[in-house]
C-alpha positions as CSV (number, residue, x, y, z in Angstrom):
1,M,0.0,0.0,0.0
2,T,1.4,3.4,-1.0
3,I,1.8,5.9,1.7
4,P,0.4,9.4,0.8
5,L,3.0,12.1,0.8
6,I,0.7,14.2,3.1
7,E,-1.8,12.5,5.4
8,I,-4.2,14.6,7.5
9,D,-5.8,12.2,10.0
10,G,-8.8,13.2,12.0
11,I,-7.6,16.7,12.9
12,T,-9.6,19.1,15.0
13,K,-8.7,22.7,16.0
14,I,-10.7,24.9,18.4
15,Y,-9.6,28.5,18.9
16,A,-9.9,29.9,22.4
17,T,-11.6,33.1,21.0
18,T,-14.6,31.2,19.7
19,Q,-14.6,27.9,21.5
20,Q,-16.0,26.4,18.3
21,P,-14.2,24.0,16.0
22,A,-12.4,25.8,13.2
23,V,-11.6,22.4,11.9
24,D,-13.7,19.4,12.9
25,N,-12.3,15.9,12.4
26,V,-10.9,16.4,9.0
27,T,-9.1,13.6,7.2
28,L,-7.4,14.1,3.8
29,K,-4.8,12.0,1.9
30,V,-2.6,13.8,-0.7
31,P,-0.5,11.6,-3.0
32,A,2.7,12.9,-4.4
33,G,2.1,15.0,-7.5
34,D,-1.4,16.1,-6.6
35,F,-2.5,19.8,-6.9
36,I,-5.2,20.3,-4.3
37,A,-7.4,23.3,-4.1
38,L,-9.0,23.9,-0.7
39,V,-12.2,26.0,-1.4
40,G,-14.7,27.5,0.9
41,A,-16.0,30.7,2.4
42,S,-14.1,32.7,5.0
43,G,-14.2,30.8,8.3
44,S,-14.7,27.4,6.6
45,G,-11.4,26.0,8.0
46,K,-9.4,25.7,4.8
47,T,-6.5,27.9,5.8
48,T,-6.3,26.2,9.2
49,V,-6.1,22.8,7.6
50,M,-3.3,23.8,5.3
51,K,-1.3,25.5,8.0
52,T,-1.2,22.2,10.1
53,I,1.0,20.7,7.4
54,N,3.9,23.0,8.2
55,R,3.0,23.5,11.8
56,L,2.1,27.1,11.6
57,I,-0.9,25.7,13.5
58,D,-0.9,22.6,15.6
59,P,-4.2,20.6,15.8
60,D,-5.8,19.9,19.2
61,R,-6.6,16.4,18.1
62,G,-5.5,14.2,15.3
63,E,-2.3,14.0,13.4
64,V,-0.6,15.2,10.3
65,R,2.0,13.0,8.6
66,I,4.5,13.5,5.8
67,D,5.8,10.3,4.2
68,G,4.2,8.5,7.2
69,A,6.2,10.5,9.8
70,P,4.2,12.8,12.2
71,V,5.1,16.4,11.6
72,S,4.7,17.0,15.4
73,A,7.9,15.1,15.9
74,I,9.9,17.5,13.6
75,D,11.3,20.8,14.7
76,A,8.9,23.4,13.3
77,P,11.4,25.8,11.8
78,Q,13.3,22.8,10.2
79,L,10.0,21.5,8.8
80,R,9.0,24.9,7.3
81,R,12.4,25.1,5.5
82,Q,11.5,21.9,3.7
83,I,8.1,23.1,2.5
84,G,7.5,26.0,0.2
85,Y,5.0,28.7,1.2
86,V,3.4,31.4,-0.9
87,F,1.4,34.2,0.7
88,Q,-1.3,36.4,-0.7
89,G,0.3,39.7,-1.6
90,A,3.8,38.2,-1.9
91,G,5.0,38.9,1.6
92,L,8.5,39.8,0.5
93,F,10.9,41.5,2.9
94,P,10.9,45.2,1.7
95,H,14.4,46.0,2.9
96,M,16.0,43.0,1.0
97,T,16.7,42.8,-2.7
98,V,14.9,40.3,-4.9
99,A,17.9,38.0,-4.8
100,E,18.2,38.2,-1.1
101,N,14.5,37.4,-0.7
102,I,14.9,34.3,-2.9
103,A,18.0,33.2,-1.0
104,I,16.5,33.3,2.5
105,T,15.9,29.6,3.0
106,P,19.1,28.3,1.3
107,R,21.1,30.8,3.4
108,L,19.4,29.6,6.6
109,T,20.0,26.0,5.8
110,G,23.7,26.6,5.2
111,W,24.1,26.5,1.4
112,P,27.5,27.7,0.1
113,A,27.4,31.2,-1.4
114,G,28.2,30.0,-4.9
115,D,25.3,27.5,-4.8
116,I,22.9,30.2,-3.5
117,A,23.9,32.6,-6.3
118,A,23.5,29.9,-9.0
119,R,20.1,28.8,-7.6
120,T,18.9,32.4,-7.4
121,A,19.8,32.9,-11.1
122,E,18.2,29.6,-12.0
123,L,14.9,30.6,-10.3
124,L,14.7,34.0,-11.9
125,D,14.8,32.2,-15.2
126,L,12.3,29.7,-14.0
127,V,9.7,32.3,-13.0
128,E,10.5,34.3,-16.2
129,L,12.0,37.4,-14.6
130,P,15.2,39.2,-16.0
131,Q,18.4,38.5,-14.1
132,A,18.8,42.3,-13.5
133,F,15.7,42.2,-11.2
134,G,17.9,40.4,-8.6
135,S,19.3,43.7,-7.5
136,R,16.0,45.5,-7.2
137,L,13.9,46.0,-4.1
138,P,10.3,44.6,-4.1
139,V,8.8,48.1,-4.2
140,Q,10.4,48.5,-7.7
141,L,8.3,45.6,-9.1
142,S,4.7,45.2,-10.1
143,G,2.3,43.1,-8.1
144,G,2.6,40.2,-10.5
145,Q,6.4,40.4,-10.6
146,Q,6.5,40.4,-6.8
147,Q,4.3,37.3,-6.7
148,R,6.7,35.6,-9.2
149,V,9.5,36.4,-6.7
150,A,7.4,34.9,-3.9
151,V,7.0,31.7,-6.0
152,A,10.8,31.6,-6.6
153,R,11.5,32.0,-2.9
154,A,9.1,29.1,-2.1
155,L,11.0,26.9,-4.5
156,A,14.5,28.0,-3.6
157,A,15.4,25.0,-1.3
158,R,13.9,22.5,-3.8
159,P,10.9,21.5,-1.7
160,R,8.6,18.6,-2.7
161,I,5.6,20.4,-1.1
162,V,4.3,23.9,-1.8
163,L,1.5,25.5,0.2
164,M,-0.2,28.5,-1.3
165,D,-2.6,30.8,0.7
166,E,-4.8,32.8,-1.8
167,P,-1.6,33.4,-3.8
168,F,-3.1,35.3,-6.7
169,G,-6.1,36.9,-5.0
170,A,-4.6,40.4,-4.9
171,L,-3.7,40.5,-8.6
172,D,-5.7,41.9,-11.6
173,P,-7.6,39.2,-13.5
174,V,-5.2,39.0,-16.5
175,T,-2.1,38.8,-14.3
176,R,-3.8,36.3,-12.0
177,D,-4.7,34.0,-14.9
178,N,-1.2,34.3,-16.4
179,L,0.6,33.6,-13.1
180,G,-1.8,30.8,-12.2
181,N,-1.1,29.0,-15.5
182,A,2.7,29.7,-15.1
183,Y,2.7,28.1,-11.6
184,R,0.7,25.1,-12.8
185,A,3.3,24.5,-15.5
186,L,6.0,24.7,-12.8
187,H,4.1,22.2,-10.7
188,N,4.0,19.8,-13.5
189,R,7.6,20.4,-14.6
190,L,9.1,20.1,-11.2
191,G,6.9,17.2,-10.0
192,L,5.6,19.3,-7.0
193,T,2.8,18.5,-4.6
194,T,0.7,21.6,-4.1
195,M,-2.0,22.6,-1.8
196,M,-3.7,26.0,-2.6
197,V,-6.3,27.8,-0.5
198,T,-8.7,29.8,-2.6
199,H,-12.3,31.1,-2.4
200,D,-12.5,31.2,-6.2
201,I,-14.1,28.0,-7.6
202,Q,-13.2,28.9,-11.2
203,E,-9.6,29.2,-10.2
204,A,-9.8,25.8,-8.5
205,I,-11.4,24.2,-11.6
206,L,-8.8,25.6,-14.0
207,L,-5.7,24.9,-11.9
208,A,-6.2,21.9,-9.5
209,S,-6.3,18.2,-10.1
210,R,-8.5,17.8,-7.1
211,I,-11.0,20.2,-5.4
212,V,-11.7,19.9,-1.7
213,I,-14.7,22.1,-0.5
214,M,-15.0,23.0,3.1
215,K,-17.9,24.3,5.2
216,G,-18.0,24.8,9.0
217,G,-14.7,23.1,9.5
218,R,-15.6,20.0,7.6
219,I,-15.0,18.6,4.1
220,V,-18.3,18.5,2.1
221,A,-16.8,17.5,-1.2
222,D,-13.6,16.0,-2.5
223,V,-13.7,15.7,-6.3
224,T,-11.9,16.2,-9.6
225,P,-12.6,19.4,-11.6
226,K,-14.6,17.2,-14.1
227,E,-16.6,15.5,-11.3
228,I,-17.5,18.8,-9.6
229,L,-19.4,19.9,-12.7
230,K,-21.7,16.9,-12.4
231,P,-24.8,17.0,-10.1
232,Q,-23.9,17.3,-6.5
233,S,-25.9,16.3,-3.4
234,D,-24.6,19.0,-1.0
235,S,-26.6,22.2,-1.4
236,D,-23.6,24.5,-0.6
237,V,-21.5,22.7,-3.3
238,V,-24.4,23.1,-5.8
239,A,-24.6,26.8,-5.0
240,L,-20.9,27.3,-5.4
241,I,-20.9,25.6,-8.8
242,A,-24.0,27.5,-9.9
243,V,-22.2,30.8,-9.5
244,A,-19.4,29.8,-11.8
245,M,-21.8,28.3,-14.3
246,R,-24.0,31.5,-14.3
247,Q,-20.9,33.7,-14.9
248,A,-19.7,31.5,-17.8
249,A,-23.2,31.5,-19.3
250,K,-23.5,35.3,-19.0
251,V,-20.2,35.9,-20.8
252,R,-21.4,33.6,-23.6
253,E,-24.6,35.5,-23.8
254,I,-22.9,38.9,-24.0
255,A,-20.5,37.6,-26.6
256,G,-23.3,36.4,-28.8
257,P,-23.4,34.0,-31.7
258,G,-20.1,33.7,-33.7
259,N,-17.9,34.8,-30.8
260,E,-17.6,31.5,-28.9
261,G,-13.9,31.4,-29.6
262,Q,-13.4,34.6,-27.6
263,T,-14.9,33.0,-24.5
264,G,-13.3,29.5,-24.7
């Protein structure tokens, strides 16, 4: 029997401020190579679930394992250096150059300076940014360029797992679509295992290989993009899909006959 790369086993998390479960007995198995989109409204528990993987949050009950080993047994900073993390809005250090931002994890883990410089150059190429950008400060870059740097930083130490928390939500629609597609190509090319939190069901359908929908701290659907477009039994899942379908239908209606190629 193959052990999942990530296994979330019956986790529950209750925050003291609410005394209600933010996550309630959630179990999820993630094989290597999967691209999981965690979808749900604010407060559904999706970010809490994801953050238990790198111990930004520890569950009150249950266990998270990577390659069969409990993450609770691994030093938290050491664990986080092995897992890429991309924030919404890039989260770059403003006083550091682009190259210094990318190099943070390799530097903390003791890479030789020459290896760090080579890896930084490699990653700038990988995320399609000019090498000259390495000497710039984040404020000198556009939002989309900053997010590309954030992806490069997450990949710097060659992690197998990348966690993404609404990574493209602050970007304009065109940049968001371009960067989402670029990251998906990197996911495939590098053989990554990705978990992305998003509230956008269309983004999940277009990028993920598997969509996990949460409500009230529980998983209410765990399906492929193709399966989610089929009739669903859960009313909240039905409502979520209906929004995406209405939007797509409205665009086709506005485009009119003969313009289908413009709307896919």
